[in-house]
DRENBA-945024 format. One record per residue: residue number from 1; residue in three letters; x, y, z of N, C-alpha, C in turn. Coordinates in nm, 3 decimals, padded with zeros to 5 digits. Each point is the difference from the previous one (the first is absolute). Layout:
N
NUM/Ala/X/Y/Z/X/Y/Z/X/Y/Z
...
END
This chain:
102
1/Unk/03.377/00.318/-01.431/-00.045/-00.014/00.138/-00.149/00.032/00.007
2/Unk/-00.072/-00.086/00.068/-00.143/00.024/00.021/-00.019/00.086/00.124
3/Unk/-00.082/00.102/-00.014/-00.032/00.085/00.113/-00.148/-00.020/00.034
4/Unk/-00.027/-00.040/00.122/-00.137/-00.017/00.045/-00.038/00.120/00.084
5/Unk/-00.100/00.072/-00.046/-00.048/00.115/00.076/-00.123/-00.042/00.078
6/Unk/00.010/00.012/00.131/-00.113/-00.033/00.086/-00.072/00.127/00.038
7/Unk/-00.132/-00.008/00.006/-00.079/00.118/00.030/-00.121/-00.041/00.083
8/Unk/-00.069/00.101/00.050/-00.128/-00.025/00.068/-00.097/-00.065/-00.099
9/Unk/-00.094/-00.079/00.050/-00.099/-00.058/-00.092/-00.095/00.105/-00.055
10/Unk/-00.067/-00.035/-00.110/-00.109/00.083/-00.050/-00.119/-00.015/00.095
11/Unk/-00.092/00.096/-00.002/-00.119/-00.014/00.087/-00.078/-00.127/-00.035
12/Unk/-00.074/-00.055/00.096/-00.087/-00.113/-00.031/-00.097/00.039/-00.111
13/Unk/-00.044/-00.101/-00.076/-00.097/00.026/-00.107/-00.139/00.020/00.060
14/Unk/-00.070/00.097/-00.053/-00.135/00.029/00.047/-00.105/-00.072/-00.080
15/Unk/-00.125/00.027/00.029/-00.040/00.093/00.106/00.014/-00.062/00.139
16/Unk/00.006/00.087/00.100/-00.006/-00.044/00.139/-00.147/-00.020/00.033
17/Unk/-00.039/-00.125/00.025/-00.141/-00.034/00.021/-00.035/-00.003/00.148
18/Unk/-00.105/00.072/00.033/-00.050/00.007/00.137/-00.128/-00.081/00.009
19/Unk/-00.014/-00.082/00.105/-00.123/-00.077/00.020/-00.019/-00.026/00.149
20/Unk/-00.117/-00.048/00.035/-00.027/-00.046/00.136/00.019/00.105/00.107
21/Unk/-00.041/00.123/-00.028/00.019/00.106/00.100/-00.098/-00.019/00.116
22/Unk/00.054/-00.001/00.122/-00.082/-00.004/00.121/00.037/00.121/00.086
23/Unk/-00.054/00.006/00.121/00.031/00.111/00.091/00.145/00.000/00.044
24/Unk/00.069/-00.115/-00.012/00.137/-00.007/00.050/00.100/-00.063/-00.096
25/Unk/-00.045/-00.046/-00.118/00.092/-00.068/-00.090/-00.039/00.016/-00.146
26/Unk/00.093/-00.038/-00.088/-00.028/-00.004/-00.144/00.098/-00.098/-00.064
27/Unk/-00.032/-00.043/-00.120/00.087/-00.087/-00.077/00.056/00.079/-00.118
28/Unk/00.127/-00.022/-00.030/00.065/00.062/-00.116/00.065/-00.108/-00.084
29/Unk/00.000/00.019/-00.133/00.066/-00.093/-00.091/00.061/00.080/-00.114
30/Unk/00.112/-00.051/-00.054/00.072/00.067/-00.108/00.075/-00.105/-00.080
31/Unk/00.071/00.045/-00.102/00.078/-00.092/-00.084/00.149/00.024/00.025
32/Unk/00.080/-00.100/-00.032/00.145/00.008/00.025/00.063/00.116/-00.076
33/Unk/00.108/00.049/00.054/00.078/00.104/-00.067/00.054/-00.055/-00.131
34/Unk/-00.014/00.074/-00.112/00.045/-00.051/-00.130/00.152/-00.002/-00.015
35/Unk/00.072/00.071/00.088/00.146/00.007/-00.010/00.056/00.004/00.141
36/Unk/00.081/-00.103/00.035/00.054/-00.005/00.136/00.130/00.078/00.016
37/Unk/00.043/00.071/-00.105/00.120/00.081/00.010/00.128/-00.082/00.000
38/Unk/-00.011/-00.130/-00.033/00.117/-00.087/-00.003/00.029/-00.068/00.133
39/Unk/-00.080/00.030/00.100/00.012/-00.062/00.132/-00.140/-00.045/00.040
40/Unk/-00.016/-00.125/00.039/-00.136/-00.053/00.024/-00.080/00.082/00.100
41/Unk/-00.130/00.015/-00.027/-00.090/00.065/00.095/-00.008/-00.087/00.124
42/Unk/00.028/00.059/00.116/-00.001/-00.077/00.125/-00.136/00.005/00.068
43/Unk/-00.070/00.114/-00.012/-00.131/00.012/00.061/-00.070/00.125/-00.053
44/Unk/-00.125/00.013/00.041/-00.079/00.118/-00.035/-00.034/00.074/00.129
45/Unk/00.012/00.131/-00.005/-00.030/00.086/00.114/-00.131/00.072/-00.029
46/Unk/-00.100/-00.023/00.088/-00.129/00.066/-00.015/-00.005/00.114/00.102
47/Unk/-00.032/00.119/-00.050/-00.007/00.117/00.086/-00.142/00.057/-00.002
48/Unk/-00.039/00.058/00.113/-00.132/00.063/00.008/00.016/00.144/00.046
49/Unk/-00.098/00.081/-00.041/-00.005/00.138/00.047/-00.140/00.028/00.051
50/Unk/-00.007/00.038/00.126/-00.123/00.054/00.056/-00.004/00.145/-00.047
51/Unk/-00.101/00.035/-00.082/-00.002/00.133/-00.062/-00.005/00.114/00.102
52/Unk/-00.047/-00.028/00.121/-00.001/00.105/00.102/00.140/00.026/00.055
53/Unk/00.093/-00.095/-00.023/00.138/00.016/00.046/00.092/00.045/-00.112
54/Unk/-00.020/-00.054/-00.120/00.075/00.045/-00.115/00.140/-00.054/-00.015
55/Unk/00.031/-00.112/00.066/00.133/-00.059/-00.018/-00.012/-00.151/-00.021
56/Unk/00.092/-00.056/-00.080/-00.001/-00.143/-00.029/00.064/-00.076/00.114
57/Unk/-00.061/-00.110/00.041/00.060/-00.089/00.098/-00.010/-00.144/-00.049
58/Unk/00.095/-00.081/00.045/00.002/-00.141/-00.038/-00.123/-00.070/00.056
59/Unk/-00.070/-00.074/-00.087/-00.119/-00.074/00.044/00.025/-00.150/00.000
60/Unk/00.081/-00.047/-00.097/00.021/-00.145/-00.014/00.123/-00.025/-00.085
61/Unk/00.068/-00.111/00.027/00.108/-00.048/-00.086/-00.037/-00.142/-00.040
62/Unk/00.007/-00.031/-00.130/-00.041/-00.132/-00.047/00.085/-00.044/-00.118
63/Unk/00.013/-00.130/-00.017/00.068/-00.053/-00.118/-00.102/-00.040/-00.106
64/Unk/-00.129/00.010/00.033/-00.107/-00.036/-00.094/-00.046/00.124/-00.077
65/Unk/-00.086/-00.022/-00.098/-00.054/00.109/-00.082/-00.136/00.045/00.052
66/Unk/-00.021/-00.020/00.130/-00.124/00.040/00.064/00.026/00.007/00.150
67/Unk/-00.087/00.072/00.070/00.010/00.000/00.145/-00.129/00.054/00.059
68/Unk/-00.016/-00.022/00.129/-00.110/00.056/00.076/00.058/00.101/00.097
69/Unk/-00.054/00.120/-00.003/00.039/00.104/00.094/-00.102/-00.002/00.113
70/Unk/00.047/-00.022/00.123/-00.092/-00.019/00.112/00.006/00.114/00.101
71/Unk/00.063/00.108/-00.033/00.024/00.105/00.100/-00.074/00.130/-00.034
72/Unk/-00.118/-00.013/-00.062/-00.075/00.119/-00.038/-00.090/00.046/00.114
73/Unk/-00.031/00.128/-00.001/-00.090/00.057/00.101/-00.132/00.037/-00.068
74/Unk/-00.110/-00.046/00.060/-00.134/00.022/-00.055/-00.025/00.148/-00.028
75/Unk/-00.058/00.029/-00.116/-00.039/00.134/-00.043/00.117/00.091/-00.036
76/Unk/00.123/-00.054/-00.001/00.114/00.079/-00.048/00.013/-00.022/-00.151
77/Unk/00.053/00.101/-00.068/00.021/-00.009/-00.145/00.147/-00.030/-00.028
78/Unk/00.023/-00.099/-00.089/00.135/-00.049/-00.025/00.037/00.002/-00.148
79/Unk/00.130/00.016/-00.023/00.064/-00.031/-00.127/00.095/-00.116/00.025
80/Unk/00.025/-00.081/-00.103/00.094/-00.111/00.010/00.097/00.005/-00.117
81/Unk/00.120/-00.055/00.020/00.096/-00.016/-00.109/00.088/-00.120/00.030
82/Unk/00.056/-00.058/-00.108/00.086/-00.117/00.012/00.131/00.029/-00.071
83/Unk/00.111/-00.044/00.061/00.133/00.012/-00.061/00.064/-00.138/-00.007
84/Unk/00.069/-00.027/-00.110/00.083/-00.120/-00.009/00.136/00.034/00.062
85/Unk/00.061/-00.097/00.068/00.127/00.024/00.068/00.100/-00.111/-00.039
86/Unk/00.121/00.042/-00.036/00.109/-00.096/-00.020/00.119/00.043/00.085
87/Unk/00.114/-00.065/-00.017/00.118/00.030/00.082/00.049/00.143/-00.021
88/Unk/-00.034/00.061/-00.113/00.048/00.134/-00.031/-00.089/00.107/00.064
89/Unk/-00.130/-00.026/00.007/-00.089/00.100/00.058/-00.145/-00.022/-00.036
90/Unk/-00.081/00.105/00.021/-00.144/-00.005/-00.024/-00.033/00.058/-00.137
91/Unk/-00.101/-00.057/-00.065/-00.050/00.056/-00.126/-00.079/00.127/00.029
92/Unk/-00.035/00.070/-00.107/-00.101/00.104/00.013/-00.132/-00.069/00.034
93/Unk/-00.093/00.069/00.064/-00.123/-00.066/00.043/-00.101/-00.022/-00.112
94/Unk/-00.079/-00.107/00.016/-00.122/-00.021/-00.078/-00.114/00.046/00.090
95/Unk/-00.065/00.113/-00.033/-00.103/00.052/00.091/-00.138/-00.056/-00.031
96/Unk/-00.084/00.000/00.102/-00.143/-00.027/-00.017/-00.060/00.120/-00.071
97/Unk/-00.089/-00.026/-00.098/-00.057/00.110/-00.080/-00.078/00.100/00.084
98/Unk/-00.073/-00.049/00.099/-00.087/00.086/00.080/00.015/-00.032/00.148
99/Unk/-00.028/00.100/00.083/-00.003/-00.025/00.143/-00.130/-00.076/00.033
100/Unk/-00.005/-00.054/00.121/-00.120/-00.072/00.044/-00.017/00.022/00.150
101/Unk/-00.120/-00.026/00.048/-00.030/00.015/00.143/-00.029/-00.137/00.059
102/Unk/00.071/-00.030/00.109/-00.017/-00.130/00.066/-00.131/-00.003/00.079
END
């Protein structure tokens, strides 16, 4: 009997690339998760943290390997992370190496 074990996907492949930072937006790009856990990756969840608040919140959901975050506040400092998501759950995050200021 074949047993198929389904699991959360592996984190997206890095690095998480940041570009095009403005007062209110930035662009992020990453590579596909190397292991979908046996269940196809359905989307990627991008989360942001305003360092003055200290908690992760959803910034964007995309099926592509890139996105534009348009909800930044000028002069705030942010961290970003991306998770791969399949039917089983979310991967561990791929974090941005450094924080940045919008």
